[in-house]
TIVO-2410 file (N, C-alpha, C; in nm, 3 decimals):
# residues 86
REC num residu      c1      c2      c3 atome chaine
REC   1      M   5.330   2.653   5.968     N      A
REC   1      M   5.447   2.735   5.939    CA      A
REC   1      M   5.402   2.857   5.858     C      A
REC   2      P   5.430   2.977   5.904     N      A
REC   2      P   5.389   3.096   5.829    CA      A
REC   2      P   5.467   3.109   5.698     C      A
REC   3      V   5.401   3.168   5.601     N      A
REC   3      V   5.464   3.190   5.471    CA      A
REC   3      V   5.555   3.312   5.482     C      A
REC   4      R   5.680   3.296   5.439     N      A
REC   4      R   5.776   3.406   5.445    CA      A
REC   4      R   5.767   3.489   5.319     C      A
REC   5      R   5.759   3.616   5.337     N      A
REC   5      R   5.751   3.711   5.227    CA      A
REC   5      R   5.891   3.737   5.172     C      A
REC   6      P   5.908   3.735   5.040     N      A
REC   6      P   6.042   3.763   4.985    CA      A
REC   6      P   6.087   3.905   5.019     C      A
REC   7      R   6.214   3.918   5.050     N      A
REC   7      R   6.269   4.047   5.088    CA      A
REC   7      R   6.391   4.079   5.003     C      A
REC   8      A   6.429   4.206   5.003     N      A
REC   8      A   6.547   4.252   4.931    CA      A
REC   8      A   6.634   4.331   5.029     C      A
REC   9      G   6.765   4.320   5.015     N      A
REC   9      G   6.858   4.392   5.101    CA      A
REC   9      G   6.912   4.515   5.031     C      A
REC  10      I   6.923   4.624   5.107     N      A
REC  10      I   6.978   4.749   5.053    CA      A
REC  10      I   7.097   4.788   5.140     C      A
REC  11      F   7.208   4.822   5.076     N      A
REC  11      F   7.328   4.861   5.149    CA      A
REC  11      F   7.311   4.997   5.213     C      A
REC  12      R   7.369   5.016   5.329     N      A
REC  12      R   7.365   5.147   5.397    CA      A
REC  12      R   7.448   5.248   5.318     C      A
REC  13      Y   7.407   5.371   5.327     N      A
REC  13      Y   7.479   5.481   5.261    CA      A
REC  13      Y   7.599   5.520   5.347     C      A
REC  14      A   7.710   5.546   5.283     N      A
REC  14      A   7.829   5.597   5.353    CA      A
REC  14      A   7.896   5.701   5.265     C      A
REC  15      R   7.934   5.810   5.325     N      A
REC  15      R   8.004   5.915   5.254    CA      A
REC  15      R   8.153   5.889   5.260     C      A
REC  16      S   8.223   5.919   5.156     N      A
REC  16      S   8.367   5.898   5.152    CA      A
REC  16      S   8.435   5.985   5.258     C      A
REC  17      P   8.530   5.930   5.332     N      A
REC  17      P   8.599   6.011   5.433    CA      A
REC  17      P   8.688   6.119   5.370     C      A
REC  18      Y   8.712   6.111   5.241     N      A
REC  18      Y   8.796   6.208   5.172    CA      A
REC  18      Y   8.715   6.320   5.108     C      A
REC  19      A   8.584   6.309   5.110     N      A
REC  19      A   8.498   6.410   5.048    CA      A
REC  19      A   8.487   6.532   5.140     C      A
REC  20      D   8.473   6.648   5.079     N      A
REC  20      D   8.453   6.770   5.155    CA      A
REC  20      D   8.308   6.774   5.205     C      A
REC  21      T   8.291   6.815   5.330     N      A
REC  21      T   8.156   6.828   5.386    CA      A
REC  21      T   8.103   6.966   5.353     C      A
REC  22      R   7.984   6.968   5.299     N      A
REC  22      R   7.921   7.095   5.262    CA      A
REC  22      R   7.778   7.097   5.314     C      A
REC  23      I   7.716   7.212   5.306     N      A
REC  23      I   7.577   7.227   5.352    CA      A
REC  23      I   7.483   7.138   5.271     C      A
REC  24      R   7.515   7.117   5.145     N      A
REC  24      R   7.426   7.035   5.062    CA      A
REC  24      R   7.427   6.889   5.108     C      A
REC  25      D   7.535   6.844   5.173     N      A
REC  25      D   7.538   6.709   5.229    CA      A
REC  25      D   7.432   6.692   5.338     C      A
REC  26      G   7.409   6.797   5.414     N      A
REC  26      G   7.304   6.794   5.516    CA      A
REC  26      G   7.167   6.779   5.454     C      A
REC  27      F   7.145   6.851   5.343     N      A
REC  27      F   7.016   6.840   5.273    CA      A
REC  27      F   6.999   6.702   5.212     C      A
REC  28      K   7.107   6.647   5.159     N      A
REC  28      K   7.100   6.511   5.103    CA      A
REC  28      K   7.068   6.409   5.211     C      A
REC  29      F   7.126   6.427   5.330     N      A
REC  29      F   7.098   6.338   5.442    CA      A
REC  29      F   6.949   6.341   5.478     C      A
REC  30      L   6.893   6.461   5.486     N      A
REC  30      L   6.750   6.474   5.517    CA      A
REC  30      L   6.664   6.412   5.408     C      A
REC  31      A   6.703   6.432   5.283     N      A
REC  31      A   6.627   6.373   5.172    CA      A
REC  31      A   6.629   6.221   5.178     C      A
REC  32      R   6.742   6.162   5.216     N      A
REC  32      R   6.751   6.016   5.228    CA      A
REC  32      R   6.661   5.965   5.340     C      A
REC  33      L   6.653   6.041   5.450     N      A
REC  33      L   6.565   6.001   5.560    CA      A
REC  33      L   6.419   6.002   5.518     C      A
REC  34      I   6.380   6.101   5.441     N      A
REC  34      I   6.240   6.115   5.400    CA      A
REC  34      I   6.205   6.022   5.285     C      A
REC  35      A   6.287   6.022   5.182     N      A
REC  35      A   6.253   5.950   5.060    CA      A
REC  35      A   6.296   5.804   5.061     C      A
REC  36      G   6.386   5.768   5.150     N      A
REC  36      G   6.435   5.630   5.152    CA      A
REC  36      G   6.560   5.616   5.068     C      A
REC  37      P   6.598   5.493   5.039     N      A
REC  37      P   6.725   5.469   4.969    CA      A
REC  37      P   6.722   5.517   4.824     C      A
REC  38      S   6.839   5.552   4.775     N      A
REC  38      S   6.849   5.592   4.635    CA      A
REC  38      S   6.883   5.470   4.552     C      A
REC  39      A   6.864   5.481   4.424     N      A
REC  39      A   6.891   5.370   4.333    CA      A
REC  39      A   7.040   5.340   4.324     C      A
REC  40      Q   7.125   5.432   4.366     N      A
REC  40      Q   7.269   5.414   4.358    CA      A
REC  40      Q   7.325   5.332   4.475     C      A
REC  41      Q   7.245   5.304   4.576     N      A
REC  41      Q   7.295   5.238   4.696    CA      A
REC  41      Q   7.319   5.090   4.680     C      A
REC  42      G   7.267   5.026   4.583     N      A
REC  42      G   7.287   4.884   4.563    CA      A
REC  42      G   7.174   4.802   4.623     C      A
REC  43      L   7.134   4.700   4.551     N      A
REC  43      L   7.021   4.617   4.590    CA      A
REC  43      L   7.061   4.471   4.581     C      A
REC  44      L   7.031   4.396   4.684     N      A
REC  44      L   7.060   4.254   4.688    CA      A
REC  44      L   6.925   4.181   4.690     C      A
REC  45      I   6.896   4.108   4.581     N      A
REC  45      I   6.763   4.050   4.566    CA      A
REC  45      I   6.775   3.915   4.494     C      A
REC  46      A   6.691   3.819   4.532     N      A
REC  46      A   6.689   3.689   4.466    CA      A
REC  46      A   6.635   3.703   4.324     C      A
REC  47      R   6.688   3.623   4.234     N      A
REC  47      R   6.650   3.634   4.093    CA      A
REC  47      R   6.501   3.613   4.071     C      A
REC  48      D   6.440   3.512   4.134     N      A
REC  48      D   6.298   3.487   4.112    CA      A
REC  48      D   6.211   3.601   4.164     C      A
REC  49      H   6.250   3.661   4.277     N      A
REC  49      H   6.177   3.778   4.329    CA      A
REC  49      H   6.191   3.897   4.232     C      A
REC  50      Y   6.311   3.917   4.182     N      A
REC  50      Y   6.339   4.023   4.087    CA      A
REC  50      Y   6.255   4.006   3.959     C      A
REC  51      E   6.248   3.886   3.909     N      A
REC  51      E   6.170   3.861   3.787    CA      A
REC  51      E   6.021   3.876   3.812     C      A
REC  52      R   5.972   3.838   3.931     N      A
REC  52      R   5.830   3.857   3.964    CA      A
REC  52      R   5.793   4.004   3.967     C      A
REC  53      L   5.888   4.088   4.006     N      A
REC  53      L   5.863   4.233   4.010    CA      A
REC  53      L   5.868   4.297   3.872     C      A
REC  54      G   5.912   4.224   3.773     N      A
REC  54      G   5.918   4.280   3.638    CA      A
REC  54      G   6.059   4.310   3.592     C      A
REC  55      G   6.158   4.290   3.680     N      A
REC  55      G   6.297   4.311   3.640    CA      A
REC  55      G   6.331   4.457   3.614     C      A
REC  56      Y   6.433   4.475   3.537     N      A
REC  56      Y   6.487   4.607   3.506    CA      A
REC  56      Y   6.452   4.642   3.363     C      A
REC  57      A   6.384   4.752   3.344     N      A
REC  57      A   6.350   4.798   3.209    CA      A
REC  57      A   6.448   4.909   3.171     C      A
REC  58      P   6.553   4.876   3.094     N      A
REC  58      P   6.657   4.976   3.065    CA      A
REC  58      P   6.607   5.095   2.984     C      A
REC  59      D   6.498   5.079   2.912     N      A
REC  59      D   6.447   5.189   2.831    CA      A
REC  59      D   6.354   5.281   2.910     C      A
REC  60      A   6.310   5.237   3.027     N      A
REC  60      A   6.219   5.319   3.107    CA      A
REC  60      A   6.296   5.424   3.186     C      A
REC  61      R   6.230   5.538   3.208     N      A
REC  61      R   6.291   5.642   3.290    CA      A
REC  61      R   6.287   5.602   3.436     C      A
REC  62      R   6.397   5.621   3.505     N      A
REC  62      R   6.406   5.595   3.648    CA      A
REC  62      R   6.361   5.454   3.684     C      A
REC  63      S   6.408   5.357   3.609     N      A
REC  63      S   6.366   5.219   3.632    CA      A
REC  63      S   6.414   5.166   3.768     C      A
REC  64      E   6.527   5.217   3.818     N      A
REC  64      E   6.574   5.175   3.950    CA      A
REC  64      E   6.476   5.222   4.058     C      A
REC  65      A   6.432   5.346   4.046     N      A
REC  65      A   6.335   5.399   4.142    CA      A
REC  65      A   6.203   5.324   4.133     C      A
REC  66      R   6.164   5.284   4.015     N      A
REC  66      R   6.040   5.208   3.997    CA      A
REC  66      R   6.051   5.074   4.068     C      A
REC  67      L   6.166   5.009   4.055     N      A
REC  67      L   6.187   4.881   4.120    CA      A
REC  67      L   6.182   4.895   4.273     C      A
REC  68      L   6.245   4.998   4.328     N      A
REC  68      L   6.241   5.022   4.472    CA      A
REC  68      L   6.099   5.050   4.519     C      A
REC  69      R   6.024   5.125   4.440     N      A
REC  69      R   5.885   5.156   4.474    CA      A
REC  69      R   5.799   5.030   4.476     C      A
REC  70      Q   5.822   4.940   4.379     N      A
REC  70      Q   5.747   4.815   4.374    CA      A
REC  70      Q   5.780   4.725   4.493     C      A
REC  71      L   5.903   4.730   4.540     N      A
REC  71      L   5.940   4.652   4.657    CA      A
REC  71      L   5.865   4.697   4.781     C      A
REC  72      G   5.850   4.827   4.795     N      A
REC  72      G   5.784   4.881   4.914    CA      A
REC  72      G   5.876   4.877   5.034     C      A
REC  73      R   5.843   4.954   5.135     N      A
REC  73      R   5.928   4.962   5.254    CA      A
REC  73      R   5.928   4.833   5.334     C      A
REC  74      S   5.816   4.764   5.337     N      A
REC  74      S   5.806   4.646   5.423    CA      A
REC  74      S   5.886   4.527   5.371     C      A
REC  75      S   5.920   4.526   5.244     N      A
REC  75      S   5.996   4.412   5.191    CA      A
REC  75      S   6.143   4.446   5.167     C      A
REC  76      R   6.189   4.560   5.221     N      A
REC  76      R   6.330   4.598   5.210    CA      A
REC  76      R   6.396   4.587   5.347     C      A
REC  77      T   6.518   4.538   5.348     N      A
REC  77      T   6.596   4.529   5.471    CA      A
REC  77      T   6.725   4.607   5.453     C      A
REC  78      L   6.755   4.695   5.546     N      A
REC  78      L   6.877   4.773   5.540    CA      A
REC  78      L   6.991   4.688   5.597     C      A
REC  79      L   7.091   4.660   5.515     N      A
REC  79      L   7.203   4.576   5.554    CA      A
REC  79      L   7.302   4.654   5.641     C      A
REC  80      R   7.382   4.584   5.719     N      A
REC  80      R   7.484   4.651   5.800    CA      A
REC  80      R   7.603   4.696   5.716     C      A
REC  81      S   7.623   4.631   5.602     N      A
REC  81      S   7.734   4.669   5.512    CA      A
REC  81      S   7.704   4.804   5.450     C      A
REC  82      R   7.811   4.880   5.428     N      A
REC  82      R   7.795   5.014   5.371    CA      A
REC  82      R   7.849   5.018   5.229     C      A
REC  83      I   7.797   5.113   5.152     N      A
REC  83      I   7.846   5.136   5.016    CA      A
REC  83      I   7.880   5.285   5.005     C      A
REC  84      M   7.995   5.314   4.946     N      A
REC  84      M   8.037   5.454   4.928    CA      A
REC  84      M   7.971   5.509   4.803     C      A
REC  85      V   7.897   5.617   4.821     N      A
REC  85      V   7.829   5.683   4.709    CA      A
REC  85      V   7.889   5.820   4.695     C      A
REC  86      A   7.932   5.852   4.574     N      A
REC  86      A   7.994   5.983   4.550    CA      A
REC  86      A   7.891   6.091   4.530     C      A
***
């Protein structure tokens, strides 16, 4: 039986239907494609996996981005559920 690698789920980005569409939204869309998910999108992760990664350091700068970077692309799964980000 192969060993399963721990994974984390990230919610899909969704823009509010009530928000005004502007040119900067297009740039944000391109940035999300290149850079990957933002720390505001929400992360679903098992506690033991989270603690093995070092958890959340509230005093560190950009600790959410650090956590996403430690996860790497191969251990992240994009969920079908969406989250509204303002």
